[in-house]
N, C-alpha and C positions, 0 to 999 in steps of 0.2 A: 526822262519825263514819263516813262510808261508808254503803253501802246496808244496809238490813235491821235496823239496831240502834236500839232506842228510846233515849230520853234518860236513862232511869233504870235499869230492870231489864234485864239481858241474859238472853235465853231461849236455853238451850243444848241441843244434841243431842250425844250421845256415840256415836261410831262405833268399835266394837270394845270388848269387855268382857273381855279376856284377863287374863293374870297381873298386869300392872302397872296395870290400870284403877282399882282402889280407891285407890291412892296418888294418881293424877292427879285423880280426881273429888272426893276429900274436900274440897279447897279450894273447889270450886264449891258443894258442898252446904252449906258453912259460911257462904258469903258472903251478906250480907243483900240484895245487889242482883243476885243470880243465881238463876234458876229452871232447874233441870235438867228439861227437859220430856220427853226421849225418849232411849232407848238402842237401838242397832242392833247386832246381831251375826248372822252367818250361822248360828250354832249357837243355835237358838231356846231350848233349856233354859238355856244360859249367859246369854242376853239376859234371860230372865225372872227368873232368879236375881238378876242384877245389879239389875234394876228393883225387885225386892222389897227388896233390901238398901238401895238408895238412895231408896226411896219415889218412884220415877219413874213417871208415869202412862201413858206410851206406849212400846210395844215394837214394834220393826221387825226384820225379818230381811233386808230388801232396802235397800241404800243409796239407791237412787233414790227409794224411798218416803219415807225420812227426809229427803232433800234437797228433796222436793216439799212438805214440811210448812211451810206459810206462817207458822206461829207461831214458827218457829225462826230466831234471828238469827245464831247462830254454832255451829260444830261443833268438837268436840275429837276429833281423829283418832288412834286408838290401835291401828291395824291393823299388820300386819307391814310392815317397811320397804320390801320390794319392791313393795308395793301403794300406797305413799304418793303417788307421782306421779299415778297415775290418780285416786285418791280425793281428793287436794287439788284437783286441777284440776276435777273434777266439782263439788266443793263451791263453789269460787270461781265457776264458770260458773252455779251455781244461786243466786248472789248472797249466799252465806254468808261471814261472817268465819271464819277458820280458825286453830286452834292444832293443831300436829301434833307428835307425839312424835319425839324424835331417833332416829336420823339423819334428816334431812329427806327424802332420797332415796338411791338407789344411785349417783347420778351428779352431778358438779358442774354440768354443763350443764342437767340437769333442775331442779336447785335454783334456778339463776338464771332459768330460764324461768318457773318458778312465781312467783318474785318479780315478774317483769314482768307476768304475767297478773293478779296481785293489784293491782299499782300501776295498771294500765290500767283495772281495774274499780273503783278507789276503795275497795278492801277491805283489811282487815288480814289479813296472813299472818305468823304467828310460829311459831318452833320452841320447843317446851316443853323448856327446858334447866334442870333442877332445880338444878344446881350454881351457876348464875348467881344463884339466889335462896336459896342455903343460907347462913344467917346468919354462920357463921364466915368463909366465903369473901367474903361481902359486906363484912364488917369488914376483912378483909385488904386488899381492893382499895381501900377508903377510906383506910386507914392508908398504903398505898403512895402514893396520889394526893396525900395531905396532906403527904408528905415525911417521914414518921416514920422511915424508914430511909435517907433520901437517895436518890440516883440508883440505880435497880436495876442490879445488875451480874451477878446470877445467879438462875436459876429452877431448882428441882429438884422433880420430881413422881415419887412412888413409889407403885406399886400392887402389892399382893400378894393373890392369890386362894388360898383354902384351903377348909376345911370349917367348917360351923357347924350347930348344932342349933336354930336359931331357928324359932319357929312360922311366921313369914312364909315362909321357904324351904321348910319341910315342906309348906306348903299349895299350892305352885306346881304347876300341871299340866304334866307333862313334854311332853305333846303340843303345848303352846304354843311349844316351842323347836325343832321339827323344821326349820322354814324357815331357821333361823340356821346350820344345819350343812351346807347343800348350796349349789348354784349360784344359788339365789334370793338369796343374800347374796354380795357381792364379797369377803368375808373373814370372819374369825372374831372372837375377843374384841377384837382391836385395832380392829375396825370397830364392833362392836355396843356395847361398853361404853366403850372408851377415847376415844370421841368426847367424853365428859364431860371427860376430862383434856386432850385437845387444845384444847377450848374454853377451859379455864382457862389453858393455856400462852399463849394469845392475849389473853384477857380481863383477867387479873390485872394485866398490865403495859401493856395497851392498845397493843401494837405488833405489826406483822406479822413473821412468820418468813420469812427470805430463803433459808435453806439448811438441809437436813436430811441427816444421816448416821445410818445405823441398821444394826443386826444383829437379825434376827427369827428365832426358832425356833418350832417347833410341838410341843405335847404334848397327848395325849388328844383329838385331832381339832380341838377348838375353841380351846384356849388357846394363846397366842402370846407366850411370854416374849421380852423385847426389851431392848436398850440403845440409846438414841437421843440424839443431840446436835442442838440447835437453835442456829442463828445468827439474831439479830434485826436489825431495821433499825438500831438503835444498835449500833455495832461493839464497844462495851464490854460488851454484855449477851449472855451465853451461857445456854443452858438444857440440862437433861438430863431424860430420862424413863426410868424403869426399871419393868418389869413382870415379876413372877415368879409362877409357879404352884407352890405348895407343897401338893400334893394330899393329903398325910398330916398337915397341920397344922390343928388345930382352933382356931377363932377366936371371940373374943367379938363378937357382932353380933346386933342385933335384926332384921336384914334378910338380905341376901346374905352369903355367906362371903367377904367382901372388905374390904380396909382400904386407905386412902389417906393419904399424908402430903405436905404441900406446904411448901416452903421458898423464900422470896424473900430473897436477900442484897442489901443495899444498901451504899453507900459508907461509911455510919457506923452500920449496924445490920442486924438481920435479923428476920424474923418467920416463925413456924411456924403452920400449920393442922394440927393433930395427928390429925384424924379426919374422916370423912365417912360412908361406908356402915357401917363397923365402928367398934368402940370398944376398940382393942387397948391403948392407952397410958393410964395414969393421970396424964394431964397436962391442964391447961386446954385447951379447944378452940383458943384462940388464945394464942400466946406471943410477946411483942415484946421484943427487946433493942436498946437504944439506947446507943451508945458514943461520942457526939460530945463534943468539947471536954473531954476527960479525965473525962467523967462516964460512969458505967456503971449503967444502969437496966434492970432486968427488970420487965416488966409482964405479969401473967397475967390473961386475961379468962376467968374461970371460970364466970361466971353467964350467959353467952350461950347461947341456945337452940342446941343442937348435935344435935338429933334430925334424922336424915337425911330423914325424911318431911316436915319443915318446909319443905325446899326445894321439894317438890312442892306443898304447900298454898299457899305464898307465890307460886309460879309461876302457879297458877290464879287467885289473887286479882289478881295483876299483869295478867293478860290481861283480866279483867273490868274493872278500873279503866282500862286503856288504851282499851278500847272505849267506856266511859262518858265519858271525857274527850276522846277523839279524838286521843290522843297515840300515838306509835310504841310498839310492844310488842317487848320483847327475847325471843328473839334474832331478828333479821331473816333473811330468806332469803339475803341477801348474806353476812352473818356466818356462817350455817350452811354456805354454800358454801366459805368459807375453812377451816372445820373439816374438811370433807370433803377439801379439797386437802391439808391437813396429814396426815390419815390415809393418803391414797393415796401421798403423798410418802414416808412411812415404809416402806410396802411396796416402792415402786420403788427407794428407796435401798438397802434390804437386798438386793433381787434383783440390782441392778447393781453393788453395792459402790462406788457413786459418790455424791457429794453431789447433791441434787435441790432445785431451787427450787420450792416448792409452788405458787407463783403461775403456773407454766407448765402445770399440769395442768387439763385441761378436761373430761375424761370420767370414767373410773374406772380403778383399777388393782387387779388381783387378784393376790395373791402366788403365786409358783410352787408348784405342787403342791396348791393349794386344791381341796377337794371332789373329789379323784381316787380316794378310797377306795370 
């Protein structure tokens, strides 16, 4: 199991209690074999408020003090992305298993280095990617792997960002977003949010992408509408990704004002995942069409849990069970590095107007004009 973890109950410390923390921590609080012992945030009132909400007994405002707590086996790191490298490395060097919020770091090289540090220390390092554990997407991946639509020949991922009146979004603290809008981040929405969708472009079909072509725009400083083409290892498989910012469009969502749609076309069928963050369409969360051997069958999976927050809860539970069983936890640092490569390839392909092999990117790429206002 690696250092520091008991055989049954995982004792967890949470580093960072910002806007997304409640979603990530809920699964740990619910898990019968996890004790959340401590929360740490440099803003003491925020740390204490979180400790009260979660009924956590220990509060720290200094990361080193949290990591020196010998009762803690593992740390959930929810700090801003530009701090991840230093924070993850410090936690690993303190002998703690680590789960870190996506994106893993601002650099491909840093991500791979952290993976090596964890491996050398015999510790688990995983990136908390909620879409990997979102039930409709899990079902889609299984249906594809089981051959339900035949050989995949097309992947389409669409994201639209607009407005919503959800209680969740209204409760977000604006000051928690400043670091996303300047040079502490290598890019805007395509870096901060679209890593979820880049991860799905790779994970759903379990293939590397070998070439990216892209056109990226910018609106309202942060948002980056784009049209992207992916070429996969299998020359018969192509992918597209679209991102739009409809700033005057109100959306049905219990969380952020965003909606996603995933389509995978196979040689004898297709499947749709019709929602994730938002709930715009009155369709079943997963829709499967099979048209093989002159048969035409639609199957709607209407009863599946499609609450976006379920991906966070299941992700946390997965980390606990991986530590208890000593099995690898998704997603690995190497997988997260591939997601970063894909993100940076989109920026580079747009800037150069040339195809880019994401596997050639080792550091980071910042799009032209970013944070120059």
